[in-house]
PQR file with spaces between the fields and no chain letter, atoms N, CA, C, O and H, PARSE charges and radii, in Angstrom:
ATOM       1  N    MET     1     149.345  161.586  187.123 -0.4000 1.5000
ATOM       2  CA   MET     1     149.372  160.310  187.910 -0.0000 2.0000
ATOM       3  C    MET     1     147.694  160.368  188.433  0.5500 1.7000
ATOM       4  O    MET     1     147.188  161.432  188.077 -0.5500 1.4000
ATOM       5  N    ASN     2     146.839  159.568  189.107 -0.4000 1.5000
ATOM       6  CA   ASN     2     145.809  158.529  189.071 -0.0000 2.0000
ATOM       7  C    ASN     2     145.738  158.102  189.823  0.5500 1.7000
ATOM       8  O    ASN     2     145.749  156.889  189.611 -0.5500 1.4000
ATOM       9  H    ASN     2     147.250  158.704  189.396  0.4000 1.0000
ATOM      10  N    ASN     3     145.611  158.441  191.255 -0.4000 1.5000
ATOM      11  CA   ASN     3     145.487  158.136  192.200 -0.0000 2.0000
ATOM      12  C    ASN     3     143.815  157.139  192.474  0.5500 1.7000
ATOM      13  O    ASN     3     143.060  157.883  193.100 -0.5500 1.4000
ATOM      14  H    ASN     3     145.602  159.426  191.427  0.4000 1.0000
ATOM      15  N    ASN     4     143.414  156.337  192.303 -0.4000 1.5000
ATOM      16  CA   ASN     4     141.909  155.431  192.507 -0.0000 2.0000
ATOM      17  C    ASN     4     141.464  155.469  194.545  0.5500 1.7000
ATOM      18  O    ASN     4     141.071  154.416  195.048 -0.5500 1.4000
ATOM      19  H    ASN     4     144.028  155.733  191.794  0.4000 1.0000
ATOM      20  N    ASN     5     141.536  156.115  194.997 -0.4000 1.5000
ATOM      21  CA   ASN     5     141.661  156.475  196.495 -0.0000 2.0000
ATOM      22  C    ASN     5     139.936  157.180  196.613  0.5500 1.7000
ATOM      23  O    ASN     5     139.701  157.995  195.721 -0.5500 1.4000
ATOM      24  H    ASN     5     141.855  156.970  194.588  0.4000 1.0000
ATOM      25  N    SER     6     139.122  157.001  197.314 -0.4000 1.5000
ATOM      26  CA   SER     6     138.264  157.558  197.845 -0.0000 2.0000
ATOM      27  C    SER     6     137.765  158.642  198.215  0.5500 1.7000
ATOM      28  O    SER     6     136.709  159.148  197.832 -0.5500 1.4000
ATOM      29  H    SER     6     139.313  156.338  198.038  0.4000 1.0000
ATOM      30  N    ASN     7     138.560  159.057  199.022 -0.4000 1.5000
ATOM      31  CA   ASN     7     138.765  160.289  199.304 -0.0000 2.0000
ATOM      32  C    ASN     7     139.337  161.706  198.190  0.5500 1.7000
ATOM      33  O    ASN     7     139.387  162.936  198.179 -0.5500 1.4000
ATOM      34  H    ASN     7     139.417  158.647  199.332  0.4000 1.0000
ATOM      35  N    ASN     8     139.654  160.628  197.428 -0.4000 1.5000
ATOM      36  CA   ASN     8     140.208  161.944  196.668 -0.0000 2.0000
ATOM      37  C    ASN     8     139.393  162.118  195.106  0.5500 1.7000
ATOM      38  O    ASN     8     139.594  163.056  194.334 -0.5500 1.4000
ATOM      39  H    ASN     8     139.613  159.629  197.436  0.4000 1.0000
ATOM      40  N    VAL     9     138.193  160.678  194.808 -0.4000 1.5000
ATOM      41  CA   VAL     9     137.399  160.627  194.183 -0.0000 2.0000
ATOM      42  C    VAL     9     138.022  160.221  192.371  0.5500 1.7000
ATOM      43  O    VAL     9     137.434  160.350  191.297 -0.5500 1.4000
ATOM      44  H    VAL     9     138.029  159.916  195.435  0.4000 1.0000
ATOM      45  N    GLY    10     139.103  159.828  192.617 -0.4000 1.5000
ATOM      46  CA   GLY    10     140.490  159.959  191.117 -0.0000 2.0000
ATOM      47  C    GLY    10     141.215  160.563  190.300  0.5500 1.7000
ATOM      48  O    GLY    10     141.782  160.412  189.218 -0.5500 1.4000
ATOM      49  H    GLY    10     139.581  159.723  193.489  0.4000 1.0000
ATOM      50  N    LEU    11     140.974  161.614  191.461 -0.4000 1.5000
ATOM      51  CA   LEU    11     141.967  163.313  191.028 -0.0000 2.0000
ATOM      52  C    LEU    11     143.135  163.295  191.887  0.5500 1.7000
ATOM      53  O    LEU    11     143.093  163.193  193.113 -0.5500 1.4000
ATOM      54  H    LEU    11     140.513  161.737  192.340  0.4000 1.0000
ATOM      55  N    ALA    12     144.398  163.419  191.030 -0.4000 1.5000
ATOM      56  CA   ALA    12     145.499  163.680  192.033 -0.0000 2.0000
ATOM      57  C    ALA    12     145.221  164.506  193.242  0.5500 1.7000
ATOM      58  O    ALA    12     144.143  165.002  192.912 -0.5500 1.4000
ATOM      59  H    ALA    12     144.433  163.502  190.034  0.4000 1.0000
ATOM      60  N    PRO    13     145.404  164.831  194.057 -0.5600 1.5000
ATOM      61  CA   PRO    13     145.955  165.882  194.525  0.2800 2.0000
ATOM      62  C    PRO    13     145.491  167.032  194.532  0.5500 1.7000
ATOM      63  O    PRO    13     144.478  167.560  194.991 -0.5500 1.4000
ATOM      64  N    HIS    14     147.076  167.624  193.497 -0.4000 1.5000
ATOM      65  CA   HIS    14     146.547  168.997  192.909 -0.0000 2.0000
ATOM      66  C    HIS    14     145.479  169.327  192.921  0.5500 1.7000
ATOM      67  O    HIS    14     144.979  170.182  193.653 -0.5500 1.4000
ATOM      68  H    HIS    14     147.899  167.195  193.124  0.4000 1.0000
ATOM      69  N    GLU    15     144.663  168.310  191.613 -0.4000 1.5000
ATOM      70  CA   GLU    15     142.991  168.474  191.026 -0.0000 2.0000
ATOM      71  C    GLU    15     142.867  168.277  191.714  0.5500 1.7000
ATOM      72  O    GLU    15     143.010  167.204  191.129 -0.5500 1.4000
ATOM      73  H    GLU    15     145.069  167.616  191.018  0.4000 1.0000
ATOM      74  N    MET    16     142.565  167.961  193.364 -0.4000 1.5000
ATOM      75  CA   MET    16     141.149  168.601  193.532 -0.0000 2.0000
ATOM      76  C    MET    16     141.547  169.457  193.979  0.5500 1.7000
ATOM      77  O    MET    16     140.963  170.506  193.706 -0.5500 1.4000
ATOM      78  H    MET    16     142.448  168.833  193.840  0.4000 1.0000
ATOM      79  N    LEU    17     142.598  169.521  194.795 -0.4000 1.5000
ATOM      80  CA   LEU    17     142.728  171.279  195.147 -0.0000 2.0000
ATOM      81  C    LEU    17     142.487  172.596  194.386  0.5500 1.7000
ATOM      82  O    LEU    17     142.196  173.718  194.800 -0.5500 1.4000
ATOM      83  H    LEU    17     143.072  168.669  195.016  0.4000 1.0000
ATOM      84  N    GLU    18     142.646  172.231  193.445 -0.4000 1.5000
ATOM      85  CA   GLU    18     142.838  173.197  192.136 -0.0000 2.0000
ATOM      86  C    GLU    18     140.737  172.857  192.635  0.5500 1.7000
ATOM      87  O    GLU    18     140.153  173.419  193.561 -0.5500 1.4000
ATOM      88  H    GLU    18     142.882  171.319  193.109  0.4000 1.0000
ATOM      89  N    LEU    19     140.222  171.999  191.830 -0.4000 1.5000
ATOM      90  CA   LEU    19     139.032  172.064  192.057 -0.0000 2.0000
ATOM      91  C    LEU    19     138.044  172.371  192.952  0.5500 1.7000
ATOM      92  O    LEU    19     136.907  172.752  192.670 -0.5500 1.4000
ATOM      93  H    LEU    19     140.697  171.542  191.078  0.4000 1.0000
ATOM      94  N    ARG    20     138.648  172.144  194.362 -0.4000 1.5000
ATOM      95  CA   ARG    20     137.900  173.281  195.921 -0.0000 2.0000
ATOM      96  C    ARG    20     138.156  174.069  195.242  0.5500 1.7000
ATOM      97  O    ARG    20     137.177  174.350  194.550 -0.5500 1.4000
ATOM      98  H    ARG    20     139.571  171.835  194.591  0.4000 1.0000
ATOM      99  N    GLU    21     139.033  174.673  195.009 -0.4000 1.5000
ATOM     100  CA   GLU    21     140.017  176.553  194.873 -0.0000 2.0000
ATOM     101  C    GLU    21     138.279  177.194  194.096  0.5500 1.7000
ATOM     102  O    GLU    21     137.403  177.908  194.585 -0.5500 1.4000
ATOM     103  H    GLU    21     139.829  174.445  195.571  0.4000 1.0000
ATOM     104  N    LEU    22     138.414  176.462  192.615 -0.4000 1.5000
ATOM     105  CA   LEU    22     137.120  176.821  192.014 -0.0000 2.0000
ATOM     106  C    LEU    22     135.942  176.695  192.624  0.5500 1.7000
ATOM     107  O    LEU    22     135.570  177.646  191.937 -0.5500 1.4000
ATOM     108  H    LEU    22     139.126  175.883  192.218  0.4000 1.0000
ATOM     109  N    LEU    23     135.461  176.562  192.945 -0.4000 1.5000
ATOM     110  CA   LEU    23     134.528  175.517  194.298 -0.0000 2.0000
ATOM     111  C    LEU    23     133.904  176.646  194.986  0.5500 1.7000
ATOM     112  O    LEU    23     132.707  176.915  195.079 -0.5500 1.4000
ATOM     113  H    LEU    23     135.762  175.789  193.503  0.4000 1.0000
ATOM     114  N    ASP    24     135.034  177.325  195.503 -0.4000 1.5000
ATOM     115  CA   ASP    24     135.186  177.986  196.908 -0.0000 2.0000
ATOM     116  C    ASP    24     134.836  179.048  196.342  0.5500 1.7000
ATOM     117  O    ASP    24     133.834  179.740  196.521 -0.5500 1.4000
ATOM     118  H    ASP    24     136.007  177.106  195.428  0.4000 1.0000
ATOM     119  N    THR    25     136.361  179.255  195.103 -0.4000 1.5000
ATOM     120  CA   THR    25     135.592  180.825  194.947 -0.0000 2.0000
ATOM     121  C    THR    25     134.168  181.200  194.119  0.5500 1.7000
ATOM     122  O    THR    25     133.690  182.309  194.359 -0.5500 1.4000
ATOM     123  H    THR    25     137.175  178.693  194.957  0.4000 1.0000
ATOM     124  N    ASN    26     133.504  180.373  193.205 -0.4000 1.5000
ATOM     125  CA   ASN    26     132.259  180.821  192.748 -0.0000 2.0000
ATOM     126  C    ASN    26     131.138  181.005  194.001  0.5500 1.7000
ATOM     127  O    ASN    26     130.345  181.914  194.246 -0.5500 1.4000
ATOM     128  H    ASN    26     133.892  179.472  193.010  0.4000 1.0000
ATOM     129  N    VAL    27     131.449  179.659  194.719 -0.4000 1.5000
ATOM     130  CA   VAL    27     130.281  180.528  196.595 -0.0000 2.0000
ATOM     131  C    VAL    27     131.096  181.210  196.710  0.5500 1.7000
ATOM     132  O    VAL    27     130.530  182.125  196.112 -0.5500 1.4000
ATOM     133  H    VAL    27     132.093  178.920  194.520  0.4000 1.0000
ATOM     134  N    ILE    28     132.127  181.674  197.006 -0.4000 1.5000
ATOM     135  CA   ILE    28     132.239  182.722  197.733 -0.0000 2.0000
ATOM     136  C    ILE    28     131.497  184.176  196.842  0.5500 1.7000
ATOM     137  O    ILE    28     130.985  185.003  197.597 -0.5500 1.4000
ATOM     138  H    ILE    28     132.587  180.931  197.492  0.4000 1.0000
ATOM     139  N    GLY    29     131.426  184.520  195.181 -0.4000 1.5000
ATOM     140  CA   GLY    29     131.835  185.391  194.239 -0.0000 2.0000
ATOM     141  C    GLY    29     129.763  185.422  195.032  0.5500 1.7000
ATOM     142  O    GLY    29     129.209  186.292  195.702 -0.5500 1.4000
ATOM     143  H    GLY    29     131.842  183.848  194.568  0.4000 1.0000
ATOM     144  N    VAL    30     129.173  183.916  194.454 -0.4000 1.5000
ATOM     145  CA   VAL    30     127.592  184.138  194.520 -0.0000 2.0000
ATOM     146  C    VAL    30     126.948  185.142  195.588  0.5500 1.7000
ATOM     147  O    VAL    30     126.010  185.935  195.507 -0.5500 1.4000
ATOM     148  H    VAL    30     129.624  183.209  193.909  0.4000 1.0000
ATOM     149  N    LYS    31     128.301  184.604  197.177 -0.4000 1.5000
ATOM     150  CA   LYS    31     127.570  185.198  198.650 -0.0000 2.0000
ATOM     151  C    LYS    31     127.388  186.656  198.495  0.5500 1.7000
ATOM     152  O    LYS    31     126.394  187.296  198.838 -0.5500 1.4000
ATOM     153  H    LYS    31     129.063  183.960  197.242  0.4000 1.0000
ATOM     154  N    LYS    32     129.016  187.338  197.649 -0.4000 1.5000
ATOM     155  CA   LYS    32     128.930  188.414  197.905 -0.0000 2.0000
ATOM     156  C    LYS    32     128.121  189.211  196.159  0.5500 1.7000
ATOM     157  O    LYS    32     128.135  190.362  195.724 -0.5500 1.4000
ATOM     158  H    LYS    32     129.823  186.818  197.370  0.4000 1.0000
ATOM     159  N    ILE    33     127.903  188.740  195.962 -0.4000 1.5000
ATOM     160  CA   ILE    33     126.244  189.020  194.695 -0.0000 2.0000
ATOM     161  C    ILE    33     125.417  189.323  195.093  0.5500 1.7000
ATOM     162  O    ILE    33     124.930  190.425  194.838 -0.5500 1.4000
ATOM     163  H    ILE    33     127.892  187.805  196.315  0.4000 1.0000
ATOM     164  N    GLN    34     124.768  188.259  196.094 -0.4000 1.5000
ATOM     165  CA   GLN    34     123.804  188.466  196.649 -0.0000 2.0000
ATOM     166  C    GLN    34     123.180  188.964  198.097  0.5500 1.7000
ATOM     167  O    GLN    34     122.089  188.805  198.643 -0.5500 1.4000
ATOM     168  H    GLN    34     125.163  187.364  196.302  0.4000 1.0000
ATOM     169  N    ALA    35     124.511  189.703  198.480 -0.4000 1.5000
ATOM     170  CA   ALA    35     124.590  190.379  199.499 -0.0000 2.0000
ATOM     171  C    ALA    35     124.502  191.765  198.906  0.5500 1.7000
ATOM     172  O    ALA    35     123.830  192.654  199.429 -0.5500 1.4000
ATOM     173  H    ALA    35     125.398  189.833  198.036  0.4000 1.0000
ATOM     174  N    SER    36     125.236  191.929  197.744 -0.4000 1.5000
ATOM     175  CA   SER    36     125.343  193.744  197.616 -0.0000 2.0000
ATOM     176  C    SER    36     123.845  194.217  196.531  0.5500 1.7000
ATOM     177  O    SER    36     123.601  195.411  196.362 -0.5500 1.4000
ATOM     178  H    SER    36     125.782  191.207  197.319  0.4000 1.0000
ATOM     179  N    MET    37     122.694  192.800  195.685 -0.4000 1.5000
ATOM     180  CA   MET    37     121.772  193.181  194.800 -0.0000 2.0000
ATOM     181  C    MET    37     120.862  193.881  195.801  0.5500 1.7000
ATOM     182  O    MET    37     119.813  194.277  195.291 -0.5500 1.4000
ATOM     183  H    MET    37     122.892  191.829  195.822  0.4000 1.0000
ATOM     184  N    PRO    38     120.991  194.107  196.976 -0.5600 1.5000
ATOM     185  CA   PRO    38     120.015  194.689  197.384  0.2800 2.0000
ATOM     186  C    PRO    38     120.351  196.273  197.727  0.5500 1.7000
ATOM     187  O    PRO    38     119.460  197.025  198.121 -0.5500 1.4000
ATOM     188  N    MET    39     121.354  196.595  197.590 -0.4000 1.5000
ATOM     189  CA   MET    39     122.158  198.304  196.905 -0.0000 2.0000
ATOM     190  C    MET    39     121.682  198.545  195.792  0.5500 1.7000
ATOM     191  O    MET    39     120.928  199.503  195.613 -0.5500 1.4000
ATOM     192  H    MET    39     122.078  195.984  197.270  0.4000 1.0000
ATOM     193  N    VAL    40     122.060  197.666  194.783 -0.4000 1.5000
ATOM     194  CA   VAL    40     122.483  197.923  193.260 -0.0000 2.0000
ATOM     195  C    VAL    40     120.921  198.741  192.844  0.5500 1.7000
ATOM     196  O    VAL    40     119.902  198.050  192.851 -0.5500 1.4000
ATOM     197  H    VAL    40     122.672  196.889  194.929  0.4000 1.0000
ATOM     198  N    GLU    41     120.836  200.191  192.503 -0.4000 1.5000
ATOM     199  CA   GLU    41     119.858  200.730  191.861 -0.0000 2.0000
ATOM     200  C    GLU    41     119.600  200.857  190.517  0.5500 1.7000
ATOM     201  O    GLU    41     118.507  200.742  189.961 -0.5500 1.4000
ATOM     202  H    GLU    41     121.663  200.752  192.498  0.4000 1.0000
ATOM     203  N    ASP    42     120.924  201.160  189.911 -0.4000 1.5000
ATOM     204  CA   ASP    42     120.685  200.785  188.286 -0.0000 2.0000
ATOM     205  C    ASP    42     120.322  200.173  187.326  0.5500 1.7000
ATOM     206  O    ASP    42     121.061  200.359  186.360 -0.5500 1.4000
ATOM     207  H    ASP    42     121.812  201.253  190.362  0.4000 1.0000
ATOM     208  N    ASP    43     119.420  199.448  187.132 -0.4000 1.5000
ATOM     209  CA   ASP    43     118.898  198.555  185.869 -0.0000 2.0000
ATOM     210  C    ASP    43     119.744  197.438  186.057  0.5500 1.7000
ATOM     211  O    ASP    43     119.676  196.399  186.714 -0.5500 1.4000
ATOM     212  H    ASP    43     118.820  199.297  187.917  0.4000 1.0000
ATOM     213  N    GLU    44     120.857  198.142  185.008 -0.4000 1.5000
ATOM     214  CA   GLU    44     121.636  197.857  184.107 -0.0000 2.0000
ATOM     215  C    GLU    44     122.194  197.130  184.391  0.5500 1.7000
ATOM     216  O    GLU    44     122.238  196.042  183.816 -0.5500 1.4000
ATOM     217  H    GLU    44     120.912  198.986  184.474  0.4000 1.0000
ATOM     218  N    LEU    45     123.256  197.641  186.031 -0.4000 1.5000
ATOM     219  CA   LEU    45     124.315  197.428  186.631 -0.0000 2.0000
ATOM     220  C    LEU    45     123.475  195.719  187.678  0.5500 1.7000
ATOM     221  O    LEU    45     124.067  194.643  187.759 -0.5500 1.4000
ATOM     222  H    LEU    45     123.220  198.525  186.498  0.4000 1.0000
ATOM     223  N    LYS    46     122.564  195.903  188.082 -0.4000 1.5000
ATOM     224  CA   LYS    46     121.625  194.737  188.573 -0.0000 2.0000
ATOM     225  C    LYS    46     121.507  193.646  187.456  0.5500 1.7000
ATOM     226  O    LYS    46     121.901  192.515  187.739 -0.5500 1.4000
ATOM     227  H    LYS    46     122.082  196.777  188.016  0.4000 1.0000
ATOM     228  N    SER    47     120.904  193.937  185.984 -0.4000 1.5000
ATOM     229  CA   SER    47     121.071  192.895  185.609 -0.0000 2.0000
ATOM     230  C    SER    47     121.921  192.150  185.202  0.5500 1.7000
ATOM     231  O    SER    47     121.727  190.957  184.967 -0.5500 1.4000
ATOM     232  H    SER    47     120.584  194.856  185.754  0.4000 1.0000
ATOM     233  N    PHE    48     123.426  192.991  185.003 -0.4000 1.5000
ATOM     234  CA   PHE    48     124.366  192.148  184.959 -0.0000 2.0000
ATOM     235  C    PHE    48     125.061  191.196  185.602  0.5500 1.7000
ATOM     236  O    PHE    48     125.822  190.333  185.164 -0.5500 1.4000
ATOM     237  H    PHE    48     123.583  193.960  185.194  0.4000 1.0000
ATOM     238  N    MET    49     124.691  191.469  186.758 -0.4000 1.5000
ATOM     239  CA   MET    49     125.225  190.781  188.801 -0.0000 2.0000
ATOM     240  C    MET    49     123.884  189.672  188.618  0.5500 1.7000
ATOM     241  O    MET    49     124.068  188.571  189.136 -0.5500 1.4000
ATOM     242  H    MET    49     124.074  192.170  187.114  0.4000 1.0000
ATOM     243  N    GLU    50     122.539  189.898  187.907 -0.4000 1.5000
ATOM     244  CA   GLU    50     121.705  189.031  188.070 -0.0000 2.0000
ATOM     245  C    GLU    50     122.354  187.438  186.739  0.5500 1.7000
ATOM     246  O    GLU    50     122.262  186.213  186.810 -0.5500 1.4000
ATOM     247  H    GLU    50     122.390  190.792  187.486  0.4000 1.0000
ATOM     248  N    ARG    51     122.948  188.388  185.715 -0.4000 1.5000
ATOM     249  CA   ARG    51     123.718  187.222  184.950 -0.0000 2.0000
ATOM     250  C    ARG    51     124.694  186.190  185.002  0.5500 1.7000
ATOM     251  O    ARG    51     124.712  185.042  184.558 -0.5500 1.4000
ATOM     252  H    ARG    51     123.023  189.384  185.657  0.4000 1.0000
ATOM     253  N    CYS    52     125.811  187.135  185.901 -0.4000 1.5000
ATOM     254  CA   CYS    52     126.599  186.557  186.557 -0.0000 2.0000
ATOM     255  C    CYS    52     126.411  185.779  187.355  0.5500 1.7000
ATOM     256  O    CYS    52     127.327  184.999  187.617 -0.5500 1.4000
ATOM     257  H    CYS    52     125.797  188.067  186.262  0.4000 1.0000
ATOM     258  N    LEU    53     125.014  185.674  188.134 -0.4000 1.5000
ATOM     259  CA   LEU    53     125.106  185.424  189.532 -0.0000 2.0000
ATOM     260  C    LEU    53     125.043  184.190  188.748  0.5500 1.7000
ATOM     261  O    LEU    53     125.855  183.310  189.035 -0.5500 1.4000
ATOM     262  H    LEU    53     124.271  186.308  187.921  0.4000 1.0000
ATOM     263  N    ASP    54     124.251  183.999  187.854 -0.4000 1.5000
ATOM     264  CA   ASP    54     123.132  182.623  186.889 -0.0000 2.0000
ATOM     265  C    ASP    54     124.581  181.995  186.445  0.5500 1.7000
ATOM     266  O    ASP    54     124.425  180.774  186.473 -0.5500 1.4000
ATOM     267  H    ASP    54     123.592  184.714  187.621  0.4000 1.0000
ATOM     268  N    SER    55     125.289  182.158  186.235 -0.4000 1.5000
ATOM     269  CA   SER    55     126.923  181.782  185.592 -0.0000 2.0000
ATOM     270  C    SER    55     127.990  180.933  186.943  0.5500 1.7000
ATOM     271  O    SER    55     128.693  179.931  186.813 -0.5500 1.4000
ATOM     272  H    SER    55     125.415  183.149  186.212  0.4000 1.0000
ATOM     273  N    LYS    56     127.768  181.741  188.117 -0.4000 1.5000
ATOM     274  CA   LYS    56     128.945  181.131  188.802 -0.0000 2.0000
ATOM     275  C    LYS    56     127.969  180.205  189.783  0.5500 1.7000
ATOM     276  O    LYS    56     128.563  179.447  190.551 -0.5500 1.4000
ATOM     277  H    LYS    56     127.197  182.555  188.222  0.4000 1.0000
ATOM     278  N    LYS    57     126.626  180.210  189.811 -0.4000 1.5000
ATOM     279  CA   LYS    57     125.596  179.220  190.076 -0.0000 2.0000
ATOM     280  C    LYS    57     125.459  178.314  188.784  0.5500 1.7000
ATOM     281  O    LYS    57     125.679  177.103  188.814 -0.5500 1.4000
ATOM     282  H    LYS    57     126.143  180.825  189.188  0.4000 1.0000
ATOM     283  N    ASP    58     125.213  178.756  188.054 -0.4000 1.5000
ATOM     284  CA   ASP    58     125.707  177.414  186.743 -0.0000 2.0000
ATOM     285  C    ASP    58     126.930  176.210  186.848  0.5500 1.7000
ATOM     286  O    ASP    58     126.704  175.006  186.723 -0.5500 1.4000
ATOM     287  H    ASP    58     125.034  179.739  188.029  0.4000 1.0000
ATOM     288  N    ASN    59     128.084  176.731  187.070 -0.4000 1.5000
ATOM     289  CA   ASN    59     129.375  176.619  187.597 -0.0000 2.0000
ATOM     290  C    ASN    59     129.464  175.693  188.995  0.5500 1.7000
ATOM     291  O    ASN    59     129.903  174.544  188.944 -0.5500 1.4000
ATOM     292  H    ASN    59     128.268  177.708  187.171  0.4000 1.0000
ATOM     293  N    ILE    60     129.044  176.250  190.138 -0.4000 1.5000
ATOM     294  CA   ILE    60     128.898  175.419  190.751 -0.0000 2.0000
ATOM     295  C    ILE    60     128.393  173.821  190.651  0.5500 1.7000
ATOM     296  O    ILE    60     128.906  172.762  191.015 -0.5500 1.4000
ATOM     297  H    ILE    60     128.687  177.184  190.178  0.4000 1.0000
ATOM     298  N    ASN    61     127.154  174.162  189.987 -0.4000 1.5000
ATOM     299  CA   ASN    61     126.090  172.618  189.729 -0.0000 2.0000
ATOM     300  C    ASN    61     127.457  171.778  188.255  0.5500 1.7000
ATOM     301  O    ASN    61     127.973  170.700  188.549 -0.5500 1.4000
ATOM     302  H    ASN    61     126.738  175.022  189.691  0.4000 1.0000
ATOM     303  N    SER    62     127.617  172.072  187.642 -0.4000 1.5000
ATOM     304  CA   SER    62     128.844  171.906  187.017 -0.0000 2.0000
ATOM     305  C    SER    62     129.778  171.090  187.829  0.5500 1.7000
ATOM     306  O    SER    62     130.201  170.030  187.369 -0.5500 1.4000
ATOM     307  H    SER    62     127.197  172.948  187.403  0.4000 1.0000
ATOM     308  N    MET    63     130.092  171.461  188.874 -0.4000 1.5000
ATOM     309  CA   MET    63     131.097  171.005  189.134 -0.0000 2.0000
ATOM     310  C    MET    63     130.889  169.912  190.232  0.5500 1.7000
ATOM     311  O    MET    63     131.831  169.125  190.334 -0.5500 1.4000
ATOM     312  H    MET    63     129.748  172.322  189.248  0.4000 1.0000
ATOM     313  N    GLN    64     130.021  169.753  190.921 -0.4000 1.5000
ATOM     314  CA   GLN    64     129.061  168.999  191.594 -0.0000 2.0000
ATOM     315  C    GLN    64     128.754  167.532  190.572  0.5500 1.7000
ATOM     316  O    GLN    64     129.049  166.358  190.795 -0.5500 1.4000
ATOM     317  H    GLN    64     129.256  170.392  190.838  0.4000 1.0000
ATOM     318  N    THR    65     128.098  168.119  189.480 -0.4000 1.5000
ATOM     319  CA   THR    65     127.995  167.124  188.393 -0.0000 2.0000
ATOM     320  C    THR    65     129.409  166.000  188.426  0.5500 1.7000
ATOM     321  O    THR    65     129.463  164.798  188.686 -0.5500 1.4000
ATOM     322  H    THR    65     127.858  169.073  189.299  0.4000 1.0000
ATOM     323  N    PHE    66     130.518  167.037  188.023 -0.4000 1.5000
ATOM     324  CA   PHE    66     131.449  166.211  187.748 -0.0000 2.0000
ATOM     325  C    PHE    66     132.664  165.377  188.983  0.5500 1.7000
ATOM     326  O    PHE    66     133.708  164.728  188.907 -0.5500 1.4000
ATOM     327  H    PHE    66     130.475  168.014  187.812  0.4000 1.0000
ATOM     328  N    ILE    67     131.717  165.903  190.092 -0.4000 1.5000
ATOM     329  CA   ILE    67     132.493  165.353  190.863 -0.0000 2.0000
ATOM     330  C    ILE    67     131.355  164.202  191.149  0.5500 1.7000
ATOM     331  O    ILE    67     132.008  163.283  191.644 -0.5500 1.4000
ATOM     332  H    ILE    67     130.869  166.430  190.154  0.4000 1.0000
ATOM     333  N    GLU    68     130.236  163.868  191.096 -0.4000 1.5000
ATOM     334  CA   GLU    68     129.465  162.692  191.337 -0.0000 2.0000
ATOM     335  C    GLU    68     129.628  162.002  190.252  0.5500 1.7000
ATOM     336  O    GLU    68     129.732  160.837  190.635 -0.5500 1.4000
ATOM     337  H    GLU    68     129.706  164.614  190.693  0.4000 1.0000
ATOM     338  N    ASN    69     129.727  162.044  188.919 -0.4000 1.5000
ATOM     339  CA   ASN    69     130.349  161.128  187.860 -0.0000 2.0000
ATOM     340  C    ASN    69     131.208  160.281  187.877  0.5500 1.7000
ATOM     341  O    ASN    69     131.190  159.147  187.398 -0.5500 1.4000
ATOM     342  H    ASN    69     129.643  162.991  188.608  0.4000 1.0000
ATOM     343  N    LYS    70     132.795  161.357  189.003 -0.4000 1.5000
ATOM     344  CA   LYS    70     134.039  161.199  189.278 -0.0000 2.0000
ATOM     345  C    LYS    70     133.734  159.914  190.395  0.5500 1.7000
ATOM     346  O    LYS    70     134.583  159.029  190.500 -0.5500 1.4000
ATOM     347  H    LYS    70     132.810  162.278  189.392  0.4000 1.0000
ATOM     348  N    ILE    71     132.701  159.873  191.072 -0.4000 1.5000
ATOM     349  CA   ILE    71     132.301  159.094  192.542 -0.0000 2.0000
ATOM     350  C    ILE    71     131.789  157.758  191.994  0.5500 1.7000
ATOM     351  O    ILE    71     132.090  156.629  192.383 -0.5500 1.4000
ATOM     352  H    ILE    71     132.011  160.591  190.986  0.4000 1.0000
ATOM     353  N    ASN    72     130.803  158.180  190.835 -0.4000 1.5000
ATOM     354  CA   ASN    72     130.530  156.780  190.874 -0.0000 2.0000
ATOM     355  C    ASN    72     131.113  156.475  189.702  0.5500 1.7000
ATOM     356  O    ASN    72     130.320  155.680  189.196 -0.5500 1.4000
ATOM     357  H    ASN    72     130.559  159.097  190.519  0.4000 1.0000
ATOM     358  N    MET    73     132.067  156.627  188.915 -0.4000 1.5000
ATOM     359  CA   MET    73     132.945  155.961  187.537 -0.0000 2.0000
ATOM     360  C    MET    73     133.656  154.669  189.056  0.5500 1.7000
ATOM     361  O    MET    73     133.553  153.451  188.907 -0.5500 1.4000
ATOM     362  H    MET    73     132.711  157.272  189.326  0.4000 1.0000
ATOM     363  N    GLN    74     134.299  155.290  190.341 -0.4000 1.5000
ATOM     364  CA   GLN    74     134.486  154.153  191.523 -0.0000 2.0000
ATOM     365  C    GLN    74     134.305  152.805  192.169  0.5500 1.7000
ATOM     366  O    GLN    74     134.803  152.576  193.271 -0.5500 1.4000
ATOM     367  H    GLN    74     134.383  156.279  190.462  0.4000 1.0000
C-alpha cells in the first residue's frame, strides 16, 4: 500500500511510524551516551561508547537522507 500524500513522504502510515520510532530510538541513544560519557573512566568502555555514538549518528544521518530522497521523489 503506497499512499503518495506529501505528509507521509510516499510511505504507508505504519512505515512512517516505524521510521519515526527508529529515529527516536537513535536520538535518545545519542543523548544517553553523551550524558554518560563524562562519568566513564574506563578507556575500553569509553572507546566502545564512542563507537556506539558514531553508529547511532550514522543511523540518524541515513534516515534523514532516506526521508529527503523520498520527499524529492514526489
